[in-house]
N, C-alpha and C positions, 0 to 999 in steps of 0.2 A: 580622628578626623583630622586635627590641627596639624599633625604628621605627614598627612595626605596633602595638604594646602600648602606645607611648607616646601614638600618636595615639587608640587607643580609651580611654584613661584620665585626659587630663589636663582638658581643657576644661570646664565644668560642662554645657556642651550637648552632649558626646560622648555615643555611643549607648549605654554603660554605666552611666554616670551616670544617663539619663533612665530606662533600663528596671530597674536594680536600686534606685533611689530615686526609687518614683513618690510616696510621701508628701511629699516636698520639691519636686515638681515645683509651678510657678506655676500658678494656675488658669487664666490666658491660655493656657499651653501644654499643659495637660490637655485643654482645649475645643479647641485647633487642631489636636491630632493624634487627637481621637477618632474613632476609627473601628469601623464594623461590630459594634457592640454595643447600637445603637439600641434594640432590641426588648427586649433584658434589661433594660437601665435605666429603660426606661418601665415595664416590668412591676414593678420595684421602686417606683419613684416612687409607681404605682399604691397598692401595698401602705403606703407612708408617708402618703399621702394620707388612705387609709381607716383608718389607725391615728391620724393626727392626729386626725379628725372622732370616731375612739373614745374617744380618752385623755382623763380616765382611765378604764380600762376593758380590755377583752380585747383587745391588741394582735396584729398581724400579724406574727411573726418569719419571717425569711427566712435563708436558706443559700443560698450560690453553689457548685456544684460545679465542678472544672476541673482539668486537669492542671496543673503549675508552669508558668508561661508561658504561660500562656493569658488572662491580663489581668485575674484576679479582683482583683487591689490596684487598678487602672486604673478599674475600674467603680466600687471603692468610693470613690474619690476624685470619679468622675465625679457618683455619688450625694450626696456632702458638698457637691460644687458645686449641685445641682441643689436639695437641700434647702435651701441656704442663700437661693436666689431665692425657693422657696416661703414659707419663714418670714417674709423681707421683704414679700413681696406680701400675706402673711395679718396681719403685724402680732402673729406669735406667736413666743415663744422654742421655738427648737429646737436646743438645743447638741448639737455632734456630736463624739462622742470617736473618733478611730482609733486604737485601741491598734497598738502595734508588731505588726511579724510574728511575732516571737519573742517570748513571755512566761515567760522565764527566771525572773523575781522572782516566779513564781506556784508554784513549784515544791513538789508535794506539800502545799499549802495551799489547799485550796478556797475559803476564806473570802477570800484574798486577791484572789480575781478582783473581788467587790463592792466591795472595801476601794480596790483600784486604780482602779474605773470611780469611786470617790467623789472619789478625791484628782484626779483628771484633771477631773472637771466642776467641781470646786473651783478648780482650775488656770484654767478656761475664764472662770469666773466672775470671778475675781480678777484675771487677767492674769498672776497670778505662775507657779514652775515648783516646787511644793512637791513634787510627786509625783516628782522623781527621787529624792529619798532617803527621802520620806515612804511609797514603795512598794517601798522595800525589801525583799530576801528576809529571811525571819525563819523561824526553827527551829520546823520541824512540832511541834506536841502533839496528835496524834492523839485523847487522852481529851476534849481540850477542842474538839474541833473544831465540834460542834454549837452550843456557846454563842458561839464564836467567828464562826461562819457569821450566827448570828441577830442578834449584835452590828453584824457589818459590813453586814448589810442594813439593819438599822434605821438603820445610821449613813447608808448611802446614800439610803434613804426622807427623810432630814431633808435631806439636801444637795438633793435634787430639790425639796423646799420653796423652798429659798433659790433654787435655779437658774429654777425656774418659779413666779415671784408669781402670785399670784393662783390659783393652780391652773390656770392654762393653759398648751397647748404641753405637748410632750414631748420627753426625751433620746432620742438613737441612738446606739449603741454599736456599732462595727463590730469585731469581732475576727476575725481572719484566723487559718490554718491550726487551725481549730476542733476538727477531728479529732484533730490531735496534743496540743492542751489536754484533750479530754475523756479519752484514753488516759492522760496523765500525771498529771491533775490528779483528774479526776472519773472514777478508774477504778471505785473501789467502786461497788455498787449505791445504798447508802444516800448517797453522796455527789451520785451523778448524780438520785435520787430528790430531795433538796433543791433541786436546779437546777430539774428541770423544775415543782416546786411554785411557786417564785420566779417561774418565767417564765408560768406560769398564772395568777398571783394576781390578785384582783379589786382594780380600781382601779389597774392598772399604768398608770405613766408612762414607762416606759423600754422602746424596741423595739432587739432584738438584730439585727445581720446579722452572719451569719457567712461564712467563707468555707472551701471544704475541699477537698481531694484525694480523700481515702475518704469512706466512711460517716458520717453523723451520727445521723440519725433513721429508719433503715430496718430497726432490728432489733425484731423486734415483741416480744421478750420483754425489751427493754431501755425503761427509763423514758420516753427522750426519742422514742419512738417516734412519729413523725409531729407533733413540737413544731414544725416548720419548714414554710412553701411554699420548694419547691426551684426552682433554675433551675440549669439545666446550659448549661454555655459549648461550643458546637462550634468546629470547626477554622475556621478563616477560609478562604472561597473565594478562588480565585484575583484575581477582580474585587475583593474587600475588600483584599487584598494590594497591588492596583495602586491603588485609592483612599489606600490609607496612605501608599505610597510618594511620591504625588503631594502629598499634604497635608503630608508631611514635605519635600517640596522647595520648596513654596508658604513655608513657614515658613522656610526655609533661602536664601530669595530665588532659587531656580534655576527654571529653566523645566520645564514637565511633561514629564512622559517620551514622548518620540516612538516612532515603532513599532519601532524596533530595540531600543531600551531597554527599552519595554514587552515584547518576546520575552525578554528577560533577566530582567525582574522576575517574569514568570510562571515561567521556570526556577527563580528563587529559590523563589516561593511555592511551587512543588511541591518542592522541596530541603527547605525546611524544614516539611513537611506541614501548613500553617495553623496553626502556632504564632506569635501574634503577638510574642511576647517575641524571638524568632529574627528575624523582619519588621524590627524595630527594630536588632536587632544588625547585621543583615545590609545595610542601606540603604545605607552607602557602598559594597558591592562593585559597585554598578549602575556606578560610575565608572570601575572598573577594566578596563584592556584587557589587561595582563599575566597569564598563568594563574600564575605562580609567585608574584606578590603574592596572588592570590585563594588559593592553597594557604597562604600566611603568614597570611593573615587568617583561614581557617578554623581553622588551628592555634593560634592565637592565642585564636581564640574557644571552641575545644575546652577548651584550658587553662583561659580565663575561667570555664567552666561545669562544669569536671569535678566541683566539690563538688556543684554540682547534679545532674549526671548519676549520680554516685556514688549520692547518696541515692535518685534512682530506682530504680537495682538495688539497693539495700539493702531499699527498699521491696517486693520483689517477695520470695514464698515461693523456698526454693530450686531447688524443680522447675520453678517459672516460669523462674527466672534460667537455670537449665539449657538449656529450650526455646529461650529468646532466644538464647542464646550459638549452638545449632546452627540458628537461622534466621539469624543474620548471617554465621555462619562457611561455611555451606553455601550461600549464595547466595540472593537474594530476586528476586521472589517465590517463595513456594513454597505448595502445597496443605497441607491437615491431613495427608492419606494420604502425601505425600513426605515432611513433615516427621518423621510416625511411623514409616516407613522409615529415614530419615537417622539418628534417635536408636536403632533397634533395638528401638522398642515393638512388642508383639505385634499390635498392630491402631491404626488411627486413632481408635476410642472410648476406647481406654487413656488417650489423653495429651488428649480432650475437654475435661475439667473444668480441667485446667492451661492449654489453650488458651482458655480460657473468662476464665480469670484474667487471663491475659495480655492479652486484648481489653479486659477492665474496667479494666485500668490505663490505657487509651489510648495505649500503645504501640505497637500495631500496628493494622493496619487491612486489613479485608478487601475485595477487589472481584473481580467475577466474571471467571471467565477468558474469554479471547474464543472459545475454541473447545471448550468444554467446560460442565457444570455446576457444576465444582467453585469453590471460593471461593480465591483467591490472596492470601496474606498477606506484609505487607512492613512494615517498620519505618515510623511516620508521619515522625518527626524524622530527617532525613537527616545531620544535623550529631552528632546522637547515634551515629551509626553510623559517621561517620566518627572520634568521640571513641572508641570501642569499638574501632575495628581499632586506633587507633594505641596504646592502652592495653593490648589485649591482642597485641600484636607483629605485625602483620601484614608478611609478607616483602615483599610489593610494595612499600611505603612505602620499603624500603630502595634501589630502583632509582630511584624518581623520588616525591618528595612527591603530583604529581598524581594516582597510583594510588589514593589513598584517596578522592577526589573524583570519581572516573570519572563518576558518573552526573550530577554536577553541571554538571561540564563539558561533557556531551554535549548538555544542554538548553540551558545558557548561551551558548554560542558557535554562531551559526548555522553552517552548512558550510564556506561560505566563509571565514569568520574560522577556523574549525579549520585549514583548509589554510594561511591564512596564519601562525598559530602555527607549523604544523608546518615552514613553511620559516623561519621566525625561528628556530626552536630549532636548525633543520638548521644553518644560517648560524653560529650561536654554538656551535655543536659539541655540542650537549644531546642526544646521540641518543636516550637513552631518552623524554624529553618529545618531541622529534619524532616518534618511533613511536608512542606514545600519540595526539599529535594526528591523525596520518596514518589510524589504524584508526580513531578515531571520525569522521574524514571520509568513510571508505570504507564504514560502516556503513549499508546499504540506499540509497546515493545513487546516482547515474548511474553512480561509478566502479564499483559493483559489478558493472554489465552488462560489464563488460571481459571481453573473450574470452582464454581461457588460452594460445592459439595463440602469441601476441606472444612468451611467456617460453620455451616449448618450443623446445628446440635453441639458445637464445641462444648457447652456446660455442660451438658448430660456425660460427653467423655470425660470431661474432665472430673466429674462427681465419679463418677464409674471407676477411674483410676483411683482416687482416693477411698473410695469405698472399698476396692478390692486389697489396697494395701494397708488402710487402716490409718495412715497418716494425715495429719492437719497442717494446714499452712496458715502463715501470720495473719492472713485476711481471709474473711468468709468467699468461698468461690462465687457466691452471686455477686459480691462487689467486685470481684477480679472480672467476671464475665461481663458486668455492666460496663466497666472500664476499658475493656478489650474493644466492644463496639462502638463506644463514644470515642476513646482518643488511645488508640492501640501504642502511640508514641510515649506517652506517659508512663504507660504500664512497663515498658522495658526497663526503664531506669528504675520504675520500686520494685521489680522482681529481682535486677541485679545487685539492688541493695540489700536482699537478704541472707543471712550469715547463718545460714541452719546445719546442724550437724550430721542429718541425715542424709545419706547418698540419694534415699529415692524422693525426699523432697527436693533435692537440688535438680533431680531428674525431671520431675514435674515442673520445677521453674522453669528448666530449659524448653519443655512443651510449651508453656507459656510464653516464653519469649520468642520462639519460633512461629507460633500463631499470630502474635503480634506482629512479627517482621514480614511474615506471608502476608497478613491484612493489608501493611504499608505496599506490598509488590516487591520486596526485598528477600526474594525467594532464595537465592542462592545463599544470602546471607542466614537467611533462616534454618537452611540444610546445616549450614557450617556449624550453629549454634548446636545442632543436634549431634553432630560427628563429634566435635569437641567434649560434648558430655560423655556421650560412648566412650571416649577413649579414657574417662577418668574411672573407671570400673566394670569388674567381670560380673558383676553380679546378676543373674538371669533375669531378675523383676526389671531390672534397669533395662537389660538388652531387649526383653519383650517389649516393651513401653516404649523404648525410642525406635526400635526396626519397625515399628508397626507405625509408629508416626511419622517415619521417613515414607513407608509405604505408600501411606494417603496423602503425604506431600508431592511423591513424584507422580503419584496416579492423578493428581489434580492438575499437574503442570503436565499431564498427557504425554509422561515419558513411562510407558507402561512396562518395557524391559527393566529400568531401574527400580520401578515398583516390585517388579517380580523379585529381583535379587535380594531386597530389604525383606519382603514377605518369606523367602527361603530361610534368610537370618535369622527372622523372627520364630520360624516353625522350627529349626533345629535346637531350640532350646525349651519344647514343648514336655518333655519328659521331665525337666529340673523341678525341684522342690519349689513350689509357688503355689499362691491362692489359686482355687480351682478357676475363676475369671479369666485369669492370666493364661491358665493353661489353656483354656478355651479359645482364647485369642491366637496363641500360637497355633493350635491344631487349625483354627479357620484360614488364619494366613497361609498354612503349609498346604490346606485342600485346594486354596484358590490356587496357587503357584502350580500345584500338580494338574489340573484342571487345565490351567494354561499350556503345559507340556503333552497334552492329550491321554495322560494316565490318568483315567476316568475311575477305574474300580478305585485304585489307590487312594485317589480325591474324594471319592465318596467314604470310603471307610474313614479318613481322616475328617471329613464334615461332620459325619454322625457322632463321633467321639467328640468332637468342639460341640456339638448339640447337647449331647448327655451331660459333659462339664457343666456348660451352661446352666443347664436345666436344675443341676443340683445345686449350684449357686445360687439359684434364683434369679440368673440374668437373663431377662426377657429378651431384650434387645440383643444380646449375645446367641441366644439361641436360634431368634428369627434369622439373624445373617448365616449362622450356621447352617439353616435348614434351606436359605437360599441357596446355598453352595451346593448343597447336596440335591437339589431339584436341577440345577443347572447339568451337573454330571449325571443324571438320571436320564436328562435329556438327552445328551450327547450319546447315552448308552442305548438309545431307541425305547426305553421304559418310560414312556410318556406319561402312563396313567398315574404311576408312582411319582414322579415328577412333578405332575399335576397337585397331588395331594400334598407334596412337601411344600411346594410354593405356597399352596391356601393356606397350609398351616403356618407359615412363616409370617403370611398375611395377618393372620388371626392374633400371634403373639405379639407382632410389632403393633397393633392396634390395641391391644392389653397394656402395652408397655406406654402408650402414647406418644409411639414413634411413627408421625404421619410419612415421612420420608422414608422410612423403611418398609412401613405398610404399601406404599407407593410402588417401591421396588419390587416388593414381592408380587403384588398382583400385576405389576407389568409382565414379571419372568409368568405367571400363570396365563397372561394372554398370548403370549409367544407358544407357548405350549398347546392352548387352544387352537391356534392358527395352524399348527403341525397336526392337529387331529381334524382338520378341515370344518372346526367349530368357529366359523366364522364369526356369526353374529354374536356370541358368547363372548369370543374374542376382543370383538372392536368396542363392545360395553364394558369389558374388564381394562383394556387399554384406555379408555375414556375416563373410568373410575380412578385410575392411576393417574393419570393426568390431572384431575381436580385434587387431587390427594397432594400430588407434588405442588402444583401452586399453593395450595392452602399451607403448605411446610415452608415456602418460601426456596422451593427446589426448582430453580429454572431447567438445570440439566433433567432433572427426573420429569419435569413437565414437558421439556420437549423432547425426550427419547420416547414416553408416552403417546404424544402426538404424531411421532415419525412411526411408530408400529401400527397405529391405526390410519395412517394413511397409507402405509403399505398394505394391509388388510383392505382397504376400500379399493385400491388398485387392484387389485386380486380379485374383486368382487367387479371388474369393470367399470366401477365409478371414479372415472378417472379426473373429473373435474372436483370431486369434492377431494380426492387425493392429493390434487395440485393444490388445492388452498390449502390444505391442512398442512402438507408440508413445508409450503411457503411460512405459516404462521411459526410451525416448528423451527424453522430456521432462524427467524427473527428472536426466538426466544433462546436458541442456544447460542446466536450471535451476543445476546445480553449477558448469558452466563459465560461466554469466553470460551464456547467448545467449538473449535474450528472443525471436529472431526463429526459432529452434530451437524452443523452446518453444510458440510460436505453431502452426507447421506441425506440432507434434506432435498438438497439439488439435485442428487442420483434419482431419489423419489419423484419428483418434479421430471424429470428427463425421460425417465422411462414412462410415466404416463402420458406425456405429451407425444412419445414415439408412438405409442398404442391409438392417440387422436391423429396419426399421421401430420403432426406438427414437427418437422423432424428438424427443421432449421433451428428453432427453437430449443427443441431437444439437445442439438448438438451442442449448442453455446451454453447451455445448463450443465451438459455432462462436464464440458471442459472445465467451465467453471467450478464444478464439483472436483473434478482432479486436480485443480492447482490448490484448492482450498486442504485437501486430504494430503497433497505433497508438503504445503504450508506445516500442517499439522504434525507430519510424520509419520502419517496412517497408510503405511503401503498396500494393507489390504481394500481400505477404503478405495483409494487410487486406482487400484486395477479394477475394482467394481464399475467405478465410473467410467475409464476409459472402455469398458467393454459396453456399456448403456450407449456411449457414444456412436461405437463400431454398428450397433444395431439400427442407428437413423443412418448412419452413412451408407450402408449396405442398401436400406430402402430409398436412398435417393441414387442409386446406382454409383456411387462414388467408392469403388471397391479397392484401390489403390491405398486409399486414405483409412479406410476400415481396416485393411489388412495391417496396416502400420500401427493404429490404435488399437486394435486386440492383440497382437502380436506383443506390443509392449504390456499391455494389460495381463496377458497369459505368464510372460517372463516375470513380473511384479508379483503376481497371484502365488506362484510357485517359491519365489524366492523367501517366502513367509508361510509357506506349507499349505496354503491354503488351496486345496482341491478341488472344492466347489466353484471356487472362484475362476480357478484354470478352466476346469470344466466349460463353464461359460463363456470365458474369451476363446477357446477350442472351438465351441461351436459358431461365434463369430467369423473365426477364421474359414470356417470349411465354407459358410456363406459366401463369404467373399472368394476363395478361393477356385471357386467354380468359374467365375468370371475374369479371373486374373491368375496364371500360373503361380502356385505358391508352395514349392516343397516342404517349405516349413510350417505350413499348415497342417501337412500331413505328419509331419515330425511332431509338433504340437499335439496333434490328435493321437498320436501314439504314446506320448507321453503321458496323457491324461489317461488314456486307457489302462496303461502299464503299471501308474502311480501307485506307492504305497503309501497312504495317509499315515501309516505309523500309528493305527488308532487297534483297539480290542477288535476282534475275529467278529463279536456280535453288532458292530456297526456297520452303517450303511455304507456300500462302495459307490464308486461313481457309477451313477445310470448313464453310459455310453452307447448300449446296444442301440436305442433308436436312430442315431446319426451315422450308422453302419455305410449306409448308401450313400449318404453326402460324404462321406471320407473317400467310396470307391470314386465318387465323381471327382474329388480334387485330386485323387491320385491318378486319375484317367488324364485330367487336366494338365498335370504337372510332371507326368511320367516318372512319378515318384515310386515305382514298383519295388525296388528292393526292401523299403520300409514297410510297405503296405503287406508284401507277402510275408515278411518278418513276424508282422504285428496280428495278421489272422492266424498264422500256423500256432505262433504263443497263446492265444485266446480262443482257439477251435471249442476246448472242452467247456469254456464259460458261455460261448456262443449255443454250444449245443444245449446246454443245461440252463438257458435263459430262464429267468423268473417272468419273462412277460413276452409276448410273441412280438416279435421281430418283423417289423414292414421296412423293406428296403427300399428309399426313395430312387428308383431306379430311372426315374424321369429326368432325374439331376445328372444322370451318368448319360444317358442320349444327349442333354443339354451340351455337356462337357464335349461330346466328340464333335457336336458341330461347332462348337466355339472355336476347339482346337483347329477343325479344318478350316474354318472361316479366318485364322488370324495368322495359319502357318501353311496353308495349302491342303489340296485334297489327298495328299499323299499321307500327311501327317493326321489328316481325320481319319483316313483307314487303318493307319497305324493304332491309331487310338481304340478302334472300336476292335481290332484283331487282340489287343492287348486285354481289352477291358472284359470281354466276353466270356472267357475260358474262367476268368477271376470272379466274375457273377457267379458262374456255374459251381464253382469252389466254395462260393458262399451259401447256394442252395444247399449242397452237399454238407456243409459244417451244421446248418441250422435244420436240418431237416426237412425242407420244404416241400410241400405235397406238390402234386403236378399241375393242379390249380394254382397254386400261389405261383410257380414258376411262368403257367401262362399269363397269368395275371401281371405279372412284374415284367416280363419281356413286353408284354403290350404297353406299359407304361414307358419303358425305355425306348421302345420304337415312337411313341407318342412325342416324348421329350426330343428326341432326334428331330422328327419331322416338322414339330413346331419352330425349331430353331435354325435348320437348314434349308438353303436355297439353291445348293447346289446339287443339281440331278446326277451329275457324274457320282457324287459321294453317295448320294443315296442307293445309286444302284451296287456301288462296291459294297456298302454295308450290308444291303440285301443278298450279297454272294453269301456272307457270314454265316447268315440266319440258315441253319441246316437242322435238320430234325434231332440230332443229337444232344441239341441245346435245350431244345424243348418240343413239345410235339406240336405247338403252336407255330414255331420259328418259320417254316415256310409259308405260311398265311402271312404272318407278321412281313416275310420278304416281300410277297407280292403287293402287299399295300405299297411299301416303299417304291417299288419298280412303278406302280401306277400312278404315284404322287410325280415320281419324276417326270412322267409322261405329262401329268397335269401343267407342271411347270414349266416344260419346253414347249406346249400348244400354245397356237398365237390364241384360240379360243379354248380356255380350259374348259368351258361349260359343255362344249361340243364333244371335248375328249371324255367329260365325265358322263356324259349322256349314254356312250357307248359302254359304259362299264357296269359292273352288277351293282344292285342299289343299295345295300348294306354298305358296301366299299366306297362308292359314290358320296354316301351322306357322310361317313368319317372322313373322306378327303375334303369335302367342302368344308366341315366343321373345322378340320386342321389349317385351310387356310382362309377361313372365315369367308365363304363365298355364300351368295343366296341358297339356301335350301332348294327352293323351288324356282326355277329358271323362268323368267318373264319370257310370255309367249309372244311370239312376233305378232303386229297387229295384221287383221285380214283385209286386204283390199276390198274397196266400194266396188260394187258393180257398174 
C-alpha cells in the first residue's frame, strides 16, 4: 500500500500532481493532454473575442458548470493559453488573472474581491508578488462595506488604466468555485446587487469567467439572474477517455493502446462514469495485471479523494444523502419505484423531488431499463461507490479487498484473464479471491451452460471408485463431498497437498480436483487437470477412471463429439486386467459410443456384457446404466418390447440402489418406448413419474427432459395448450440447468403446437428462437428440426419463399449429421413450398431423402417417403425438374411396387402445379407442364400397379386441382385435349368437364351456361367455382 501511495505522490509528473495542481502545469503539458473539451473551449474563446472587440463596453461574462473533477480548472488553463495566443496575434494587452481555487482571504469582505484582482493585475504588470501579503485577510467592518467597495473598485479601475495603456485590450479574471464565493462573501442581497452593478457597468474592461458546481445566476429573484452565459460540462464518453489515455501514453513515450488494453481502458471509463479527473488518476491501472495491486490502487485513490468525496456528500441535503445511501447499500441499478419501496416511502412520488435533487448533483445517472419503460439509476462514479462502501464498513471487504471493486474487475479483465486470475489465486492459497474471479468468469459465459448432471451423485461415484480399486484416501469421502459442496476452492488446495505413493490415489485426487474446478466454472482447467494426470501413467485402471470422467465432463459441457472420443478411449481398455466394476464401466462407455455411430448390434452386445459384469460385481447402479444403454440400442433396432423390458429393469435396479436420477432416466426411456408403441396414456404417466423422481433427485436436466417428452406426447394427442404450458415450464428448468439444447427443444415443441392451433406468427417466432438457441448450443440436429417447424407455419401463411429457404437450410443441416428422419421432415416442407414457387432444389432434396442410406442395419426402419410421391411429382412439374425425377422413379420402381402401405398419390397438387405454372409463366408453359406430367403420372400408376378405379379417381383429383386453381379458359381447353382414353378410361369425361368449365368462365352469365348442361356436371362445376347450387328464380311480375 505504501509503495502505491508513494508512486502516486512523488515525481512532478505523477497523476495526483497533474490532477490537483492544474494551475502549476506547464502550457506544453496542458496542450498535450487536452482532450474532449474542444467545443466548450471554443465557445469561451468566441465570447473572449466578442468581448475584446466590445471593450471598453458591455462584456460577456461566462460561467462553467460541472461537478468536481470534470475539468473546469483545466479548461480555465486552456483558455489562458489560447488567450495568450490571441493577444499576441492581435498585439493587444489581455492580462489574465487566474485566482486560486479557494479564496479564504476574502472571507466576509466583498470589497476584498476587487482589491485582490487589483493586486494580481499589478503583479502581472510589475512581475512582483505583492499580492501574497497585500491581499491578506482583513477583519470585516460591515458598516464601511459600501465605502470600501467603492474604494476597491476605483482602485481596480486605476490599475486597469495602467495594465491597459492607451485604453486598448481588456483583462480576464477566472474565479473558481464561484458559487461558494457568492454564498460565503456575497450572501446579502445588497452585496450581490453591488457585484451585479459592477459586472454590468458601462465602459467595462474586465471579463469574468467563473466556474461553479452549483447554481450561480439561475434564481429569478436574485440580482445575478442571467448575468452570465453558461456552459455545462458533460461526462466524458468512452471514446474521449480512450483518446486521453493515448495522449497520456504518447506524452510518456509509450505505444498507443492495443485492442486488449483498449478493452481495459473502456472498463476504466465505465467505472469512473466519465469523470476526467479519475481518468487522469487511473491511467496507470491499465499497466497492472495483478488484481490485488489494482485493489490497492483503488484504496489509495479513495483515501486521496476522501476529502473530495466527503465534500460531495456534505453538499447534499439530508434526505438526498439518505436516498444515496439506500441506493448504494441496496444495490444498483434501481428504479425510483424500487428505491421508494427500499426506504419505506408510501409511493415513488414521495421521493420524486429528492431524486431530482440527487440527479441534479450529477452523482447518479438514469438509463432506460432493457425490459420495461422504467428508468434505472446508478451512481456514475464507481470510485465514489468504492469509497462509500469502505467508509461505511461493507463487510464483504473483510473477506477480500476485491469485493468492493467487483464491477470494475468484471469489466476490466476478459473472461480468460478472470480464469487465469482465479487459478493464480488458487495456486497462492487465496481462496476468497479465487472464488470471486471464478464466479466472475462463470457469469453468462460458456461455463454457465454446464449441465448440473455432472455434479449430481458425485459422492456415490467417488465411493464407487474407492470400492472398485480398494484404495483409501487420507480424508473420509463423506467429509470431502461436504467440502466439495460448501467450498470447492478450499478442497483443491487440500487435495493438492496429498503426497500419496499410489498412482490410483493420485488419479482419484485429480478426479476430486477436476470436480471442484468444474463447480467453480473453470471447465478447461478441470479438463487440463485430468489430462495431466492421464499423462503420468499407462495403468488401465487409471485410464478407465480418467477417460470416463473426461467423457462425463464433456457431455455436461454439451460437447458430445469430445465425450464420444473419451468413451471410445475408455472402451478400448475393457479387456485389460482390472476390477469387474471398471470393466463394466469400460464396456458401457463402448456401448454408448457404438450406438452413437449407428452400430446398434455391437452396442447391444457391449451393453449386455457391461450389465453382466456389473451384476457379477454387485454394482446395481452400473448394471442399471448398462441396461439403459441396451434399451436404447434395442429401440433403434425396432425391438420395442425387449427395449421396454430392459428400460423397466434398469429403473427397478436404480430404485434398489437408491439412485433416483438413474431411475428417472430409465423411466423416461421406457416412456419414449411406450410412445413408439402408441401407448400414449402409459407413456405420459411414465414421463410424469420420471419428472417427479428427477425433481426429487435435484436433477434439473432430467426433470426438464421428462416434462419435454410429456409435452411432446400431449401434442401428439392434440392437447396443444397443455403441451405448450408443459414445454414452457420445461424450458425454464432447462435454462436453470444450463441446458441450451433442452431450451431449444422446448421452444420447438411450443412452435409445433402453436402451428397446430393456427397461431403461426407466434410459432415462427418460437421456432426461430429455438434454432438460435440450438445453434448456440452447437446442436445441429435440433437446429435443423427447429427450422423445419418454422417452415411449417411459413407455408401455412403462404410465405413460401421464406419456407423454402428455412426448410432447405434445415435439410442440409440434418444431412450434415446423418439425421435422415430430420432430413425427411425438411424435405416434406420443401415439397409443400415448392408447389407454389419453382424449386428444383426441393426435388433434389426429396430424391436425396428417398435414396439416402442411413447406414443402419437392414432390420431398421427405412425412410417412409412413399406417401409424398404425389407432391414430389407436383413440385417436379412446377420446376421442370424432370431429369432428377425420372432417375428417382426408375431407381425406386421396385420399392414402389412392393410398398408396405397403399400409396395414394396427391394428384390434386399436380393439377394445382400445372395451373400455377400457367398463371406465372403463360399458357404455353402451363400446357407444357401438363404434357410432361401426365405420362409420368401414368408411369407411376404402372409402377405401383394402380387399379383402373384408382387411376380414374386420381385423374379426377388432378382435374379438380387444376380446375380450382386455373382461370385461363384457353389452358383448360388445351389440357382437356391431352386427356385421352389411353391415360384412363375416365379421361374423356374429365376432358369434357374442363371444356365445360372453360365455357362457364367465358360466359357473361355463368348460371345460364350451367342451366344448359347435364345436371351432375353442372353441380360439379358450381362447386368448383363456388356458385349457388340452386339458382335464384326470377320474380313473377304482378298482374
